[in-house]
C-alpha positions as CSV (number, residue, x, y, z in Angstrom):
1,M,1.0,-49.9,-0.4
2,S,2.7,-47.3,-2.6
3,I,6.3,-45.9,-2.4
4,Y,6.8,-42.6,-4.1
5,L,10.4,-41.8,-5.1
6,H,12.0,-38.7,-6.6
7,N,14.9,-38.7,-9.0
8,R,16.0,-35.1,-9.2
9,G,18.3,-35.4,-12.3
10,K,17.5,-33.8,-15.6
11,G,14.6,-35.4,-17.3
12,S,13.6,-37.1,-14.1
13,N,10.3,-38.7,-13.5
14,F,8.1,-38.7,-10.5
15,A,8.1,-42.4,-10.2
16,R,5.6,-44.7,-8.6
17,F,6.3,-48.3,-7.4
18,K,3.4,-50.5,-6.6
19,V,4.8,-52.8,-4.0
20,G,3.5,-56.4,-4.2
21,L,1.1,-55.7,-7.1
22,F,3.5,-56.1,-9.9
23,P,6.2,-58.7,-10.5
24,S,9.6,-57.5,-9.3
25,N,8.2,-54.1,-8.4
26,V,7.8,-53.0,-12.1
27,F,8.6,-49.4,-12.7
28,M,5.5,-47.3,-13.4
29,A,5.8,-43.6,-14.5
30,Y,3.0,-41.1,-15.3
31,R,1.7,-41.9,-18.7
32,Y,1.0,-38.4,-19.8
33,L,2.4,-35.9,-17.3
34,D,6.0,-37.0,-17.7
35,S,6.0,-35.9,-21.3
36,I,4.6,-32.5,-20.8
37,Y,7.1,-29.6,-20.4
38,T,5.0,-26.8,-22.1
39,P,1.4,-26.3,-23.1
40,T,2.5,-27.2,-26.6
41,D,3.1,-30.7,-25.4
42,L,-0.3,-30.7,-23.7
43,K,-2.0,-29.8,-27.0
44,Q,-0.6,-33.0,-28.6
45,L,-2.7,-35.1,-26.4
46,P,-6.1,-36.4,-27.6
47,R,-9.0,-35.0,-25.7
48,E,-9.9,-38.3,-24.2
49,A,-6.5,-38.3,-22.4
50,L,-7.2,-35.2,-20.4
51,P,-9.2,-36.8,-17.5
52,T,-6.2,-39.1,-16.9
53,L,-3.8,-36.2,-17.1
54,C,-5.9,-34.4,-14.4
55,E,-5.6,-37.4,-12.1
56,E,-1.9,-37.6,-12.6
57,L,-1.6,-33.9,-11.8
58,R,-3.6,-34.4,-8.7
59,D,-1.5,-37.3,-7.6
60,F,1.7,-35.3,-8.3
61,I,0.6,-32.3,-6.3
62,I,-0.6,-34.3,-3.3
63,H,2.7,-36.2,-3.0
64,E,4.9,-33.2,-3.7
65,L,3.2,-31.1,-1.0
66,S,3.1,-34.0,1.5
67,H,6.8,-33.3,2.2
68,N,7.3,-29.8,0.8
69,P,4.2,-27.9,2.2
70,G,2.2,-25.4,0.3
71,H,-1.3,-24.5,-0.7
72,L,-2.9,-27.8,-1.3
73,A,-6.7,-27.7,-1.4
74,S,-7.0,-24.7,-3.7
75,S,-4.8,-26.2,-6.4
76,L,-6.5,-29.5,-6.2
77,G,-9.8,-27.8,-7.0
78,S,-8.5,-26.0,-10.1
79,I,-6.8,-28.8,-11.9
80,E,-9.4,-29.5,-14.6
81,L,-9.8,-25.8,-15.3
82,T,-6.1,-25.3,-15.7
83,V,-5.7,-28.2,-18.1
84,A,-8.7,-26.9,-20.1
85,L,-7.4,-23.4,-20.3
86,H,-3.9,-24.4,-21.6
87,Y,-5.5,-26.9,-24.0
88,V,-7.8,-24.3,-25.5
89,F,-5.8,-21.1,-25.4
90,D,-2.4,-20.4,-26.9
91,T,-0.3,-19.5,-23.9
92,P,1.8,-17.5,-23.3
93,E,0.6,-15.4,-26.3
94,D,-2.8,-15.6,-24.7
95,R,-2.7,-14.3,-21.2
96,L,-3.9,-16.1,-18.1
97,V,-4.2,-13.8,-15.0
98,W,-4.6,-15.8,-11.8
99,D,-6.4,-14.6,-8.7
100,V,-5.4,-15.8,-6.2
101,G,-2.2,-17.5,-7.0
102,H,-2.5,-20.4,-4.7
103,Q,-4.9,-22.0,-7.2
104,A,-2.0,-22.1,-9.8
105,Y,0.2,-25.1,-8.9
106,S,-1.0,-27.2,-11.9
107,H,-0.4,-24.1,-14.0
108,K,3.2,-24.0,-12.9
109,I,3.6,-27.7,-13.5
110,L,2.3,-27.5,-17.1
111,T,4.4,-24.5,-18.0
112,G,7.9,-25.8,-17.8
113,R,8.3,-26.0,-14.0
114,R,7.5,-29.6,-13.2
115,E,11.0,-30.7,-12.7
116,R,11.7,-27.8,-10.3
117,F,8.4,-28.0,-8.5
118,H,10.1,-29.7,-5.6
119,T,11.7,-26.3,-4.9
120,N,8.4,-24.4,-4.7
121,R,8.3,-21.8,-1.9
122,Q,11.9,-22.8,-0.9
123,L,14.8,-20.4,-0.8
124,G,16.2,-19.9,-4.3
125,G,13.4,-22.1,-5.7
126,L,10.1,-21.5,-7.5
127,A,8.1,-18.5,-6.2
128,P,5.0,-19.2,-4.1
129,F,2.7,-17.4,-6.5
130,P,2.7,-16.7,-10.2
131,T,5.0,-13.8,-11.1
132,P,6.2,-12.6,-14.5
133,A,9.7,-12.5,-13.1
134,E,9.7,-16.3,-13.1
135,S,7.9,-17.3,-16.2
136,E,6.5,-15.8,-19.4
137,Y,3.4,-17.9,-18.7
138,D,2.7,-15.8,-15.6
139,A,0.9,-12.7,-17.0
140,F,0.8,-10.8,-13.7
141,I,1.7,-11.2,-10.0
142,S,-1.0,-12.7,-7.9
143,G,0.0,-12.8,-4.2
144,H,-2.9,-10.6,-3.1
145,A,-6.5,-11.2,-3.8
146,S,-9.0,-9.4,-6.1
147,N,-6.5,-7.6,-8.4
148,S,-7.0,-9.9,-11.4
149,I,-9.9,-8.2,-13.3
150,S,-8.3,-4.8,-13.1
151,A,-4.9,-6.0,-14.2
152,A,-6.3,-8.2,-17.0
153,L,-8.5,-5.4,-18.3
154,G,-5.4,-3.2,-18.5
155,I,-3.5,-6.0,-20.4
156,E,-6.4,-6.5,-22.8
157,V,-6.8,-2.8,-23.5
158,A,-3.1,-2.3,-24.0
159,S,-3.0,-5.3,-26.4
160,R,-5.8,-4.0,-28.4
161,M,-4.4,-0.5,-28.7
162,Q,-1.1,-2.0,-30.0
163,G,-2.9,-4.1,-32.6
164,K,-2.2,-7.4,-30.9
165,K,-4.6,-10.3,-31.3
166,Q,-4.6,-12.3,-28.1
167,N,-7.1,-13.6,-25.6
168,V,-6.9,-12.4,-22.0
169,V,-8.5,-14.7,-19.3
170,V,-9.0,-14.0,-15.7
171,I,-9.2,-16.9,-13.2
172,I,-10.7,-15.6,-10.0
173,G,-11.8,-17.7,-7.1
174,D,-11.2,-18.7,-3.5
175,G,-13.3,-15.8,-2.2
176,S,-11.5,-13.1,-4.3
177,M,-14.9,-11.9,-5.7
178,T,-15.7,-10.6,-2.2
179,G,-13.0,-7.9,-2.5
180,G,-13.9,-4.4,-3.5
181,L,-11.2,-4.1,-6.1
182,A,-12.8,-7.0,-8.0
183,F,-16.1,-5.1,-8.3
184,E,-14.3,-2.0,-9.4
185,G,-12.6,-4.0,-12.1
186,L,-15.9,-5.7,-13.0
187,N,-17.6,-2.3,-13.3
188,N,-14.9,-0.9,-15.6
189,T,-14.9,-4.1,-17.7
190,S,-18.6,-3.6,-18.4
191,M,-18.0,0.0,-19.6
192,D,-15.0,-0.6,-21.8
193,R,-14.9,-2.2,-25.2
194,N,-13.0,-5.4,-24.6
195,N,-13.1,-9.2,-25.1
196,L,-12.1,-10.1,-21.6
197,L,-13.0,-13.6,-20.3
198,I,-13.6,-13.9,-16.6
199,V,-13.7,-17.4,-15.2
200,L,-15.3,-17.4,-11.8
201,N,-14.0,-20.5,-10.0
202,D,-16.7,-20.7,-7.4
203,N,-16.0,-23.1,-4.5
204,H,-17.9,-21.2,-1.8
205,I,-14.8,-20.8,0.4
206,A,-11.6,-18.8,0.8
207,I,-9.5,-20.2,3.7
208,D,-12.6,-20.2,5.8
209,P,-16.2,-20.6,4.6
210,L,-17.4,-17.5,2.8
211,K,-20.1,-15.3,4.2
212,G,-22.1,-12.4,2.8
213,G,-24.8,-11.6,0.3
214,F,-22.7,-12.2,-2.8
215,T,-21.7,-15.7,-1.7
216,Q,-25.4,-16.5,-1.2
217,Y,-26.2,-14.9,-4.5
218,L,-23.7,-17.3,-6.3
219,V,-25.4,-20.2,-4.4
220,D,-28.7,-19.1,-5.8
221,L,-27.3,-18.9,-9.3
222,T,-26.1,-22.5,-9.1
223,T,-29.3,-24.0,-7.8
224,S,-31.5,-23.3,-10.8
225,E,-30.8,-26.6,-12.5
226,R,-34.0,-26.5,-14.7
227,Y,-33.0,-23.1,-16.2
228,N,-29.4,-24.2,-17.0
229,R,-30.5,-27.5,-18.5
230,V,-33.1,-25.9,-20.8
231,R,-30.9,-23.0,-21.7
232,W,-28.0,-25.3,-22.7
233,K,-30.2,-27.4,-24.9
234,I,-31.6,-24.4,-26.7
235,Y,-28.0,-23.0,-27.2
236,Q,-26.9,-26.4,-28.7
237,W,-29.9,-26.5,-31.0
238,L,-29.1,-22.9,-32.3
239,V,-25.5,-23.8,-32.9
240,R,-26.4,-27.0,-34.8
241,H,-28.7,-25.0,-37.1
242,H,-26.3,-22.2,-37.7
243,L,-28.6,-19.7,-36.0
244,L,-26.1,-18.5,-33.4
245,S,-23.5,-16.0,-34.5
246,E,-22.0,-12.8,-33.2
247,S,-24.5,-10.7,-35.3
248,K,-27.4,-12.5,-33.7
249,T,-26.3,-12.4,-30.1
250,G,-28.6,-9.4,-29.3
251,W,-31.9,-11.3,-29.7
252,I,-30.3,-14.5,-28.3
253,R,-29.5,-12.7,-25.1
254,R,-33.0,-11.2,-24.9
255,F,-34.4,-14.6,-25.6
256,N,-32.1,-16.1,-22.9
257,T,-33.4,-13.5,-20.4
258,S,-36.9,-14.4,-21.2
259,I,-36.3,-18.1,-20.7
260,K,-34.6,-17.4,-17.3
261,T,-37.5,-15.2,-16.2
262,L,-40.0,-17.8,-17.2
263,L,-38.2,-20.8,-15.6
264,T,-36.7,-19.2,-12.5
265,K,-38.8,-16.1,-11.9
266,Q,-35.5,-14.2,-11.6
267,N,-34.3,-11.0,-13.2
268,N,-31.0,-10.7,-15.0
269,N,-28.1,-11.8,-12.8
270,I,-25.5,-9.2,-11.7
271,F,-23.2,-10.0,-14.5
272,Q,-25.9,-9.7,-17.2
273,G,-27.0,-6.5,-15.5
274,L,-23.5,-5.2,-16.1
275,N,-23.7,-6.1,-19.7
276,L,-21.3,-9.1,-19.3
277,R,-22.3,-12.2,-21.2
278,Y,-22.8,-14.9,-18.6
279,F,-22.3,-18.6,-19.2
280,G,-22.9,-21.2,-16.5
281,P,-22.8,-22.4,-13.9
282,T,-21.1,-25.5,-15.1
283,D,-19.2,-28.4,-13.6
284,G,-15.6,-27.2,-13.1
285,H,-14.3,-30.8,-12.7
286,N,-15.5,-32.0,-16.1
287,V,-12.4,-31.2,-18.1
288,L,-13.9,-32.3,-21.4
289,E,-17.0,-30.1,-20.9
290,L,-14.7,-27.2,-20.0
291,V,-12.7,-27.7,-23.1
292,R,-15.8,-27.7,-25.2
293,I,-17.3,-24.6,-23.6
294,L,-14.0,-22.6,-23.7
295,S,-13.5,-23.6,-27.3
296,E,-16.9,-22.2,-28.2
297,I,-16.9,-18.9,-26.2
298,K,-13.3,-17.9,-26.8
299,H,-14.3,-16.4,-30.1
300,F,-17.3,-14.5,-28.8
301,Q,-16.9,-10.7,-28.8
302,G,-17.3,-8.6,-25.8
303,P,-16.7,-9.2,-22.1
304,K,-18.0,-12.5,-20.7
305,V,-18.1,-14.5,-17.5
306,L,-17.9,-18.3,-17.3
307,H,-19.1,-19.4,-13.9
308,I,-17.8,-22.9,-12.9
309,I,-18.5,-24.8,-9.7
310,T,-15.6,-26.6,-8.1
311,K,-14.8,-28.3,-4.8
312,K,-11.8,-27.2,-2.9
313,G,-9.6,-30.2,-2.1
314,K,-11.1,-32.2,-5.0
315,G,-9.9,-35.7,-5.3
316,Y,-8.3,-36.0,-1.9
317,E,-10.8,-37.0,0.8
318,P,-9.1,-35.4,3.8
319,A,-8.9,-32.1,2.0
320,E,-12.5,-32.3,0.8
321,N,-13.7,-33.0,4.3
322,D,-11.7,-30.3,6.1
323,Q,-11.0,-27.6,3.5
324,T,-9.9,-25.0,6.0
325,T,-7.2,-27.2,7.6
326,W,-6.0,-28.5,4.2
327,H,-5.8,-25.1,2.6
328,A,-2.1,-25.2,3.7
329,P,-1.8,-28.4,5.9
330,G,2.0,-28.6,6.3
331,E,3.6,-32.0,6.0
332,F,1.4,-35.0,5.9
333,N,1.2,-38.7,5.0
334,P,-0.3,-38.9,1.6
335,D,-1.6,-42.4,2.0
336,N,-3.6,-42.0,5.2
337,G,-4.0,-38.2,5.3
338,K,-2.4,-37.8,8.8
339,R,-0.7,-34.5,9.3
340,I,2.8,-34.6,10.6
341,T,3.0,-32.4,13.7
342,S,5.1,-32.2,16.8
343,A,4.2,-31.0,20.3
344,P,4.3,-27.2,20.3
345,P,6.8,-25.8,22.7
346,T,5.1,-22.5,23.0
347,P,1.7,-21.0,21.8
348,L,1.4,-19.3,18.5
349,W,1.2,-15.5,18.5
350,Q,-2.2,-15.6,16.9
351,D,-3.5,-18.0,19.5
352,V,-2.4,-15.6,22.3
353,F,-4.3,-12.9,20.5
354,G,-7.4,-15.1,20.0
355,Q,-7.5,-16.3,23.6
356,T,-6.9,-12.9,25.1
357,L,-9.6,-11.3,22.9
358,L,-12.1,-13.9,24.1
359,E,-11.2,-13.3,27.8
360,M,-11.6,-9.5,27.3
361,A,-14.8,-9.8,25.4
362,R,-16.3,-11.9,28.2
363,S,-16.0,-9.0,30.6
364,N,-16.6,-6.1,28.1
365,E,-19.7,-6.5,26.0
366,K,-18.6,-3.6,23.7
367,I,-15.7,-5.5,22.3
368,V,-16.2,-6.9,18.8
369,G,-13.8,-8.7,16.5
370,I,-13.5,-7.9,12.8
371,T,-11.3,-9.8,10.2
372,P,-11.2,-9.8,6.4
373,A,-11.6,-13.5,5.6
374,M,-8.9,-14.7,8.1
375,P,-10.8,-15.9,11.3
376,S,-8.8,-19.1,11.5
377,G,-5.5,-17.6,10.3
378,C,-5.6,-14.9,13.1
379,S,-7.4,-17.3,15.6
380,M,-10.4,-15.1,15.9
381,T,-12.3,-18.4,15.7
382,I,-11.6,-18.8,19.4
383,M,-13.9,-15.9,20.1
384,Q,-16.2,-16.8,17.2
385,K,-17.1,-20.2,18.7
386,E,-18.3,-18.8,22.0
387,L,-19.5,-15.3,20.9
388,P,-20.4,-15.7,17.2
389,D,-22.7,-12.6,17.1
390,R,-19.7,-10.4,18.1
391,V,-17.2,-11.6,15.4
392,F,-17.5,-10.3,11.9
393,D,-15.8,-11.9,8.9
394,V,-16.3,-9.3,6.1
395,G,-14.6,-11.3,3.3
396,I,-11.5,-10.3,1.4
397,A,-12.1,-6.6,2.0
398,E,-9.3,-5.1,4.0
399,G,-10.3,-1.5,3.5
400,H,-14.0,-2.2,4.3
401,A,-12.9,-4.0,7.5
402,V,-11.2,-0.9,8.8
403,T,-14.0,1.5,7.9
404,F,-16.6,-0.9,9.2
405,S,-14.7,-0.9,12.4
406,A,-14.6,2.9,12.4
407,G,-18.4,3.0,12.1
408,M,-18.8,0.6,15.1
409,A,-16.3,2.7,17.1
410,K,-18.2,5.9,16.2
411,E,-21.3,4.5,17.9
412,G,-19.6,3.2,21.0
413,L,-18.3,-0.3,20.3
414,L,-14.7,-1.3,20.7
415,P,-13.5,-3.0,17.6
416,F,-10.4,-5.2,17.5
417,C,-9.7,-5.4,13.8
418,N,-7.2,-8.0,12.9
419,E,-5.4,-7.8,9.6
420,Y,-2.2,-9.3,8.3
421,S,0.5,-6.6,7.9
422,S,0.9,-6.9,4.1
423,F,-2.9,-6.9,3.6
424,L,-3.4,-3.9,5.8
425,Q,-1.5,-1.9,3.1
426,R,-4.7,-2.0,1.1
427,A,-6.5,-0.1,3.9
428,Y,-4.1,2.8,4.2
429,D,-6.6,5.5,3.2
430,N,-9.2,4.0,5.5
431,L,-6.8,4.1,8.4
432,I,-6.1,7.8,7.8
433,H,-9.5,9.1,6.6
434,D,-12.0,7.0,8.5
435,V,-10.2,6.1,11.8
436,S,-7.4,8.5,12.6
437,L,-9.0,11.7,11.3
438,L,-11.9,11.1,13.7
439,N,-9.5,9.8,16.4
440,L,-11.7,6.7,16.8
441,H,-10.9,4.0,19.3
442,V,-10.2,1.1,17.0
443,V,-7.5,-1.4,17.9
444,I,-5.7,-2.6,14.8
445,C,-4.0,-6.0,15.6
446,I,-1.4,-6.5,12.9
447,D,-0.6,-10.2,12.5
448,R,2.3,-11.5,10.4
449,A,4.5,-8.5,11.0
450,G,8.1,-8.9,9.9
451,I,9.4,-11.8,7.7
452,V,6.7,-14.4,7.2
453,G,8.7,-17.0,5.3
454,N,7.8,-19.1,2.3
455,D,4.9,-17.0,1.0
456,G,7.5,-14.4,0.0
457,A,7.6,-10.8,-1.0
458,T,3.8,-10.3,-1.4
459,H,3.2,-11.5,2.2
460,H,6.1,-10.2,4.3
461,G,5.0,-7.6,6.8
462,L,7.8,-5.1,6.4
463,F,6.2,-1.7,5.9
464,D,3.7,-1.3,8.7
465,M,5.8,0.7,11.1
466,A,7.0,3.0,8.3
467,Y,3.5,3.6,6.9
468,L,1.7,3.9,10.3
469,R,4.2,6.2,12.0
470,P,3.3,9.4,10.1
471,I,-0.4,9.1,10.7
472,P,-1.7,11.6,13.4
473,N,-3.4,10.1,16.5
474,M,-2.0,6.6,15.7
475,Q,-0.4,4.8,18.6
476,I,1.9,1.9,17.8
477,C,3.4,-0.8,20.0
478,A,5.0,-4.2,19.5
479,P,5.4,-7.1,22.0
480,L,8.6,-8.9,22.8
481,C,6.8,-12.0,24.1
482,A,3.4,-13.5,24.7
483,T,2.9,-11.7,28.1
484,D,3.6,-8.4,26.4
485,L,1.0,-9.0,23.7
486,E,-1.7,-9.8,26.3
487,R,-0.8,-6.7,28.3
488,M,-0.8,-4.5,25.2
489,M,-4.2,-5.7,24.2
490,R,-5.6,-5.0,27.7
491,M,-4.0,-1.6,27.8
492,A,-5.4,-0.8,24.3
493,E,-8.8,-1.5,25.7
494,C,-8.4,1.4,28.2
495,L,-6.9,3.9,25.8
496,T,-8.6,6.3,23.4
497,G,-8.0,6.8,19.7
498,P,-6.5,4.3,17.3
499,V,-4.0,1.7,18.6
500,A,-1.9,-0.6,16.4
501,I,-0.3,-3.7,17.9
502,R,2.1,-5.5,15.6
503,Y,3.4,-9.1,16.1
504,P,5.0,-11.8,14.0
505,R,4.0,-15.1,12.6
506,G,5.0,-18.3,14.3
507,R,5.4,-19.3,17.9
508,T,6.0,-17.0,20.8
509,P,9.6,-17.0,22.2
510,V,10.9,-18.0,25.6
511,I,12.8,-14.9,26.8
512,G,14.3,-16.4,30.0
513,F,13.2,-13.7,32.3
514,E,10.0,-12.2,33.6
515,S,8.6,-9.5,31.4
516,A,8.5,-6.0,33.1
517,E,5.3,-4.2,33.8
518,L,3.9,-2.4,30.7
519,K,3.6,1.3,30.9
520,Y,2.1,3.5,28.2
521,G,4.6,5.0,25.9
522,K,7.5,3.6,27.9
523,G,10.3,1.3,26.9
524,V,12.3,-0.9,29.3
525,C,16.0,-1.6,29.9
526,L,16.7,-5.3,29.5
527,R,20.4,-5.1,30.1
528,H,22.9,-2.5,31.3
529,G,26.2,-2.1,29.6
530,K,29.0,0.2,28.6
531,G,29.8,2.3,25.5
532,V,27.1,1.0,23.2
533,A,23.3,0.6,23.5
534,V,21.1,-1.5,21.3
535,L,17.5,-0.4,20.9
536,S,15.0,-2.9,19.5
537,I,11.2,-3.1,19.2
538,G,9.1,-6.3,19.1
539,A,10.0,-9.9,18.9
540,I,13.2,-9.4,17.0
541,G,14.5,-8.3,20.4
542,C,14.9,-12.0,21.2
543,Q,17.6,-12.2,18.5
544,V,19.3,-9.2,20.1
545,I,19.2,-10.9,23.5
546,Q,20.9,-14.0,22.1
547,A,23.5,-12.0,20.3
548,L,24.4,-9.9,23.3
549,D,24.6,-13.0,25.5
550,R,27.2,-14.3,23.1
551,L,29.0,-11.0,23.0
552,Q,29.2,-11.1,26.8
553,T,31.1,-14.4,26.7
554,V,33.9,-12.6,24.8
555,G,34.1,-9.9,27.4
556,T,31.9,-7.2,25.9
557,E,28.8,-5.9,27.8
558,W,26.4,-3.7,25.8
559,A,23.1,-2.3,27.0
560,H,19.8,-3.4,25.5
561,Y,16.5,-1.5,25.5
562,D,13.2,-2.7,24.3
563,L,11.3,0.4,23.2
564,R,7.9,-1.4,23.2
565,W,6.2,1.8,21.8
566,L,7.1,3.3,18.4
567,K,4.5,6.0,18.9
568,P,4.5,7.7,21.3
569,L,8.3,7.4,21.4
570,D,9.9,7.2,24.8
571,T,11.9,10.4,24.6
572,Q,12.9,10.2,28.2
573,L,14.6,6.8,27.6
574,L,16.3,8.2,24.4
575,D,17.6,11.2,26.3
576,E,19.1,8.9,29.0
577,V,20.7,6.7,26.3
578,A,22.2,9.7,24.6
579,Q,23.7,10.9,27.8
580,T,25.2,7.5,28.6
581,Y,26.3,5.9,25.3
582,K,28.3,7.2,22.4
583,T,26.9,4.6,19.9
584,V,23.3,3.4,19.4
585,F,22.3,0.4,17.3
586,T,18.6,0.2,16.3
587,V,17.3,-3.2,15.3
588,E,13.9,-3.8,13.7
589,D,12.1,-6.4,11.6
590,G,10.7,-3.8,9.2
591,V,12.1,-1.6,6.5
592,I,14.9,0.7,7.7
593,D,13.6,3.7,5.7
594,G,10.9,5.4,7.9
595,G,10.8,2.7,10.6
596,M,11.9,2.7,14.2
597,G,15.6,3.5,13.5
598,S,14.5,6.5,11.5
599,A,12.3,7.7,14.4
600,V,15.3,7.5,16.8
601,A,17.7,9.2,14.4
602,E,15.2,11.9,13.6
603,Y,14.7,12.6,17.3
604,Y,18.4,12.9,18.0
605,A,18.9,15.1,15.0
606,D,16.1,17.4,16.0
607,K,17.5,17.6,19.6
608,Q,21.0,18.1,18.2
609,Q,22.2,15.2,20.3
610,R,25.2,13.4,19.0
611,P,25.2,9.6,19.6
612,Q,26.2,7.7,16.5
613,V,23.0,5.9,15.3
614,I,23.5,2.7,13.3
615,R,20.3,1.3,11.9
616,L,19.8,-2.4,11.3
617,G,16.7,-3.7,9.6
618,I,15.3,-4.6,6.2
619,P,17.1,-2.7,3.3
620,N,15.1,-1.0,0.6
621,K,14.3,-4.0,-1.5
622,F,11.7,-6.7,-1.7
623,V,12.6,-9.9,0.2
624,E,11.9,-13.1,-1.6
625,H,10.7,-16.5,-0.3
626,G,12.4,-19.0,2.0
627,S,12.0,-20.1,5.5
628,T,11.9,-17.4,8.2
629,N,15.2,-18.6,9.7
630,E,16.9,-18.6,6.3
631,L,15.7,-15.1,5.4
632,Y,16.7,-13.6,8.7
633,Q,20.0,-15.2,8.3
634,L,20.5,-13.8,4.8
635,L,19.5,-10.3,6.1
636,H,22.0,-10.7,9.0
637,L,19.1,-10.2,11.5
638,D,19.3,-13.5,13.2
639,S,21.3,-13.8,16.4
640,E,24.4,-15.0,14.5
641,G,24.2,-12.1,12.0
642,L,23.7,-9.5,14.7
643,Y,26.6,-11.0,16.8
644,N,28.9,-10.7,13.8
645,T,27.8,-7.1,13.1
646,F,28.3,-6.1,16.7
647,K,31.7,-7.9,16.8
648,E,32.8,-6.2,13.6
649,H,31.9,-2.8,15.2
650,I,34.1,-3.6,18.2
651,T,37.0,-4.6,15.9
652,Q,36.7,-1.4,13.9
């Protein structure tokens, strides 16, 4: 039995007590990890200590995340690589560019953030992903996938043009190589004179198992054991006999290609075809081997790729056996691997979407589901299990997902394309050029709209209403409750042209009354009142309901309207509101600039109607990480904050 205790004082250790195994419960601390505050400390260790350090890191991450949830499995799979990189390269002078950032927990721990790691993803604590705003060791922000090669190439070229001598290393994995931006960067890297090192952390999975030709291609690369064994022996012989140098790499590469053709009957791989020197595949969990290889190839000139094979969840059996669940498992018991869950009071928004989509698809054979690498996250797995041939996971390729859906719609299918709000930003041109310009019937289901919580600024879905509203032909709606979401999906099936349905992360609310019948382009009055009307759209209307309930207890009765549709806007409702109320509050869980409040204010301005419009929503700034409740509270968009704002207006 083990008891893990935390002492949060300065210089604290993450202490382990082995109960019953040592006399008087002798104190045991981490042998190496406790003395490492920067990579300089790491470099003082002998190489033979590195495997033990890796196990200590793994133990530390497992037990920290057991009570402060985060991205577990990905970081467990990249520990040996992280240790090797910081051991071989001189960071922060040498730049490490992570893609995606949920691989990077051990990187944070080794770069001065171990004692604060218990604040990871918490309000005011460490950021959920690497960001230069937090540490000089974080070369670039890495909340979204597939941007690392492009960013790192820019860093490398800028360094060279300014006469700096530094190594730039990309760590790309967890499915990020399926993104189109990664291939754009790869293509540019092959054309530009640079010394970029791309480490492909290949674990054959993102959040869900990866699919597609490139994934199978990597599998084929890793299965040629005979080629890799012979190739490595030849390479070692050449080094020992001083026959391998940068001036001789041309014939070495040609000889390498001949050996591969002879032993594997394969042509050059895609990296070699792009004139990138390819090394691997090699075991990504052998830290000593990684140190040796990185030490040798760091001096090689020209762009190069090191292909390593890792296992997501490495070293923790529950995570290895169920990598999708343990990508971000929430709280769990580290000793027995049991997740700590409670009985859900209401279904998740994503599950309402997934179940409704399946029911609709059963009765309409034209319905198909498309998602960019998020089938479990958006619950499209519900349909996937029963109708696998009608669900398409296209990899981390948001733009492709939209245009792929457009092609399907052009030929008569009805695609329901589900993308997270912040990821849909990457498909903006596709929405305009490929869907809306042709007025195609594609239903864009926008998950994680509004504040998403601990994943922070890169993941909040705050801009979708503002960036979708100007697009011609686009129809936009947002449900207040689970019933509304189901009805909107069924209505979208019967419409023409593009339809966007946005809904938040988390569990559906209990609104305390029966949802009114859904009508196209029409809002609904939830409460009558005097003097002031509050207009809301989507699930944030539940906070308005609670605030107005409380306001009623102090003798003030304001009206409340749920717009439901941002586009088309219910102008008849707005005209009635203008005739009845002198002041209108608009409340939304998106940016104020260009969102629902802007639409209402613009309409009244164009009509030269004179209600005072007070817009409440997200100000023009990026919102950092913290729990959803904490962030809405800080933004004064929770029921308490809205109540205080409304009460202040009454006082004034």
